[in-house]
N, C-alpha and C positions, 0 to 999 in steps of 0.2 A: 323761119315762119312755119306754121304748120298748116296744110291744106287737108280739107275734108272731102271724100268722095267714096261712094260705095261702102261707107260704113267703117272706112280706114282713116287714119291720120297719117298725112305724108308730109316729111319736112322739107323745107325749103330753105335757101340761104337766107342770113339775116346779117346785114353789114354791121350792127351794134352787137359787139360781144357781151355786152352786160345785160341784155334782155331776150326774152323769147315773146312770141305773141301766139294767141291761140286766134285761129283763123276758120271761118265757116263759111259755107255756101248757103244763100238764102234766094228766095224767088226773085230778089232784086239786085243780086250779085253777091260780092264778097264781102264779110265784115270781119273786124279783128278788133279785140279787147285792148286793153292797156298791159304792159309787161307784167308777168307774174312771178317769174323766177328765173334766174341763170341756170346753165345745165351743171354748173359745178357741184350742185347739191346730189345730183345722182352721181356724178363721177366721183364723189368724195366718200360715196357710200354712205350717205347720211339716211337714205330712204331707200328700200328695197323698191326696184322698179316695178315688181309686180302689186306691191301694195299701193302704189299711186292710182288714185280715181280720178279720172277725167270725165267729162259730161258726154252722155250719149248724143251722138250728132243728131240735130233735130232742126226743121225748118223754123228758126226764130223769129221770120217774118211774120208768121202766122200765130205766134206765141207771145201775147203782150206781156210785158214785165210787170205790170200792176192790174189791169182788168179790175175784178171784183175783190181781188186779194186784199187783206189787210196787212201790210208789210211792218215787221218790226226788226228792230237792231238791238241785241243785247251785248252791252259792253261788260266784259270780265276784267277783274283785278282782286288783289289780296284784301287790301285794307288793314287796319289796324292802329287806330289811336288808342292811347293808352289811358286818358281820364275823359270824364265826361265833358270837360272843358274844351277838350281836344277834338270833340266829335264834330262841331260844327265848322271849325275853319279846315278841318282835315276834309269833310265832304266838298267843301266848297272848292279848296284847293285842288282836290284830286278829280272831282268829278263833275260838279254842278256845272260850271260854267262851260268845258269842253264837251260835254254831252249836248248843251243845248245849241252850240255852235254846230256841232254835227248835224242836229236836226235841222237848223236854218239852212245849213248847206246842201243837205238833201232835198228840201223842199224847193230851194232855189234852181235845183236839177230836176224839177218836176217829179220827184219821188217822196210823196207824202207819207213818209215813214215815221212810226212812233220810234224813240230810242230810250232804253232802257239801261239801268246801271245795277249789277250784281256783282256784290263783293264776297270774296271766299271767307273771310274771317271777321267782317263787321257789317254794320249796317250801312246801306241796304243789303241785307244777304241776299245771295244768288235766288234761294227759295222764295223771299219776298217779290223780286222781280218777277221771277216766272208766275206767281200768283196774280200779279198785275197782268202781265204778257196774256194771261187766260181769261182774265176779266174783259179786257179789252177786244177780245176775240181774233187775235191775231193768227192768221192762216200761214203765213210764209215768215221764217225768222231767219237773220243772218246774225250768227255769234261770232262776235268780235273781241278778242282778248287784246287786252290795251298793252301787251308786250310785243316790241317789234319782233324779238327773237323767240323761238319756241323753247320751253323747257318742260320737263316731266314736272318739276317742282313749282311752276307757275301756271301756265296756261293747262298743262297737263292736269294738274290739281283740280282746276276748275272744270275741266272736261270730264273727269272721273265722277265729280258730285252730277254734273249734267247728265251723266249716264245713268247713274241711280234714280234721279228725278223721272227722267224721261220713260224708263222702264215701267214705272209704278203708276202711271197716269195715262188713262185712256186718250184725254185730248192731245196730250203732248206726242202719243205714239201716232196719232192722225196728222198732228202739223208738220208739214214741211219744212225742213231747214237745212242749213249749210254751215260750216265754220271755215273762217279765215285763220289757220292756225298761227301763220307769221306773215309779215309785211316789210320787213327790214330792206329787201331788196327793190321797193317800188321807188320809180324814179322822184315822185312828190315827197316822200319821205327822206331820200338821199339828198335831193336839192334843199330841203328845209333845214337839215342838218347842216350842209355845207354853208348856207346862207348865215346861220348862227355863229358857226366857227369864224368865216371871212369877218363879220361883223366884230367879234370879240377880240380877234387878232389886230386890228385898226386901233384898238385902244392901249398897245405897247409901243414904247418908243422905237424898238426895232423889231417888227412884227415878224420879219424873216427870221430871226434867230429863235423864236419862241419854240419851245417843246410842245407838242399837242398831245395830251395826255387823256387818252381814252380809259375811262373808269367804268367797269360794268359790274353789277351785281354777281356776285360768285354764287356757284352750286357744288354740292359734294362731288368730288373728283370721280367717286364710284358710279353716279349716274351716267358720267361720259363714258368711263372706259369699261363698265360691266353692264348697264341697262342700254347703252346706245342713244343716250340724249343727244339730239344734235346741236345743243345750245352752245356749245363751244364753236364749232366749225361755222355755225351760222354767224356768231358773233364776230369771227374773225374774218369772213366773207364781208360783213357789213362794214367793219373798218375799212377793207380794202375798197369797197364801192365808194364810200366816202371821200377817201383820201384820191381816188381816181377822177372824182367830181372836182376835187380842188385842185389838181394838177391842170385840170383843164383850163382853171382860172389862174394858172401862172402861179400856184401857191403849193410851194415843194418842202414846206417844213419838216423835220423829223418829227416822228411819231412814235407812240409806243401804246400798248394796251395791258391793262391790269385788271385784277378783280377784289372787290371790297365786299364788306359787310359779311364776313365768315363768322360764324357761331359753332359752339361746339367742338368735341374732341377729334372730330374726323378731319382727314384731310381734304381742303376744297380745291377749286381751280387755281393755279398759280400762272404767272407771279400774282403776289398779294400786293394790292394799291400801297399800303404803307410801306412795305420792305422797298417797294421800287421807287418811291419818293425818296427815301433816305439814299438809295443807291445812285438816283439821277443827282442829287446834291453833292455826293462824294465824287461823280464824274464832273462837276464844273458846271452843270446847267444852272442858268441864272433865272430864267423865265420860264414859266409853265401854264400852259391854258388847259384847265382840267374839263373833260368833256364827260358828262354822264351818260354814256351811251345806251343803257337799258333802261332808262327813266324817261317816259314822256310827261310828267308832272312833278311839280316839286314836292317833297315830303321828307321826313326825317334824314334819308340817305343823302339827300342833296344839301338841305338846310343845315343839318348838324353834321353829319359826317364828313362832308366835303368840304362845306363853307367855314367849318369851326375847327375840326379835328385835323383833317388833312391840311389844310391851310396852315395852322401853327406848325405842323409836323414839317411842311414844306420850308417854311421861313426859318425854323431853328435848324434845317438841314443844309442852309447855306444858299437856298434858292431864293432870290431877292424879289422878283416880280411874279405876282400869283393873279391869274385870272380865272374865271369859270363861265362856261357857256350855259345858258338858262334851259332850262327843261323846254319841251316843244310847246307844251300848254295849248293855247290856241293860235299858234303860228298859222296864217291863213293858207299857205301852200299845204302844210301838213294836214289841216280840217279837211281843205279839198280833196285831197287824195284821199283820207278816209272815206270820205263819202263816195268818191270815184271805185274804191274798192268794194264798197257795198253794193253799188249799183251793178259793178261787172259780175259780182257772185250771184245775181238774182236770177238769170236764166238757169243757173245750176242747181237752185234749190229744188230739192226732191227729184232731180233727174242726174243722180250720181252712178247708177249700175253701168257697167261696161262688159260687155259680153266677150271680147275677145282681148289678148295681151297685146296686140298690135297697136291698139287706139291708145295704150298707156305711154305717155311721155313724160319728160322731166318738167311738170308743171308744179307749182304748189298744189298739193294734194287736196283742193277744196273737196269735203264731204261731210257725211255725217259725223256725229260725236264717235259713235263706235267705230267707224271706218278709221278716223284719225287715231283714236286711241291704239288700234289694232295696228298702225304703221310706225307710230312714235313710241308707244308705252305698252308693247305687247306683254313684259313681265309684271307690270303693276307693283312694282317694288314699294315697299313701306316707306313713306316719306318722313323726314324727321318733324318735330312739331316745329311752329314758327319761332319759338323761343327756348333755347336751352337753358334749364334751369340750375344745373349743377353739372360740373365737370371734375373728373378724377385727374390726379397728376399735377405737375408743376406748371398750372397753366394760369392765365390773366384772372379768369374767373375765379380761380382756385385761392389766389393771392388775396383778391378781393374779399371773398367770404372769410377766409383765414384772418383777415385784417379785422373784419366786422366782430368776428367771434372774439378775438382778443380784447378789442376795445370793450365789447359787452362783458368780459370776464373782470376787466379792471373796474368798470363801473359797479359791478355787483360787490366787489370786495371794498371798494369805497364804501358804499352803501351800507355794508355790514359793520365796517370799522366805525363810521359815525353813528350809526345806531346802537351798537353794543358798548362802544368804549374800548374795545378789544381787538388784537389782531396784531399783524406783523408791523403796520407803520407806526402802531402806538408804542410797539418794544423799541423801535430804533428812534423813537422821537421826532418822527417826521410829520406827522399828522397835526400835532399842535402848532407847528409853525404856521400853518395857514389859517388858524383861528383868529 
């Protein structure tokens, strides 16, 4: 636990190794927030200690969380429906209901906040959400990316956009804000994931023999090895925390982690989901429970890639029993915990400056957009486009395009032969046979 006195933060023992608390003194005594992060983040050098920003010690009993302020919560995600018909169900499945449930949970906890949705690549765009935030006169904003683990390609991409928007707008410059960059280590999230896994395991004839297969969205390997993206380490720690919670419930199944949804010619995080499924089949695994660990809502990566493609691959690879844990969606424990995360961050909105390094501890670095990008994404590497249109070399996409080109050539030749009555097929007497 951390004790604040004289402008310094002192650490004290914590019996639970999975969590830390922020503890401060007010005129009415000590207060403490819910757990923020385990010390493994700093030990693994995911974040430089000097880059972490913790709130200035202040008397929170004299600082109301709400008062006359208008509180807003901005949820961030990528988006990406392919057709006009996809837009409405996509938006509903991804955001409409969860965002409404989060608003209800906040109001039930006496925080009358407005919740906004801002997507990076589709409507409602982040810019649209920001304009509504301004129209509503929001004075304090909590930015909450809907990615449990931070990556410069997901949360980081949205924060880059916010950085450019904030710098160009006088209203936004004056509006106080803070960002919750990741929340995979929160007890509510861990418990919600464990609840879903435990429930799905009961659907198997022999639950104890089921392999728990965590499948996470991949990122280019260079982001992790060259740009310092914490995604891989946060993902591994997330899986460890979930399995530790399951072990408390006497669930000790074998488990593994792999990465899906890779595109383009560059190397992505390994092991790959498809290759791992084949290997597990060869090793004699007969029952598999897929867990979409980096997805909080159902969309194409779960409904198509996991439920259709990977299921078919698993069954063809010798795996006989297949199951899949649903995305968190509006799971009550999850939504309530997200609301708690927002409420816990409110005292820190606009109060992130720290004057001495002794106050910097291994906390999730709640802070401004600029501070978090400086900590997580200082190199501002160029990110790949959401969809790679073309790849060079003997790749799956190259085969697809080569096949399409060959088919188009054949159709063109047939068209010319039929219309002109001359050509290779006529010379060999083949085309008249089909008349």
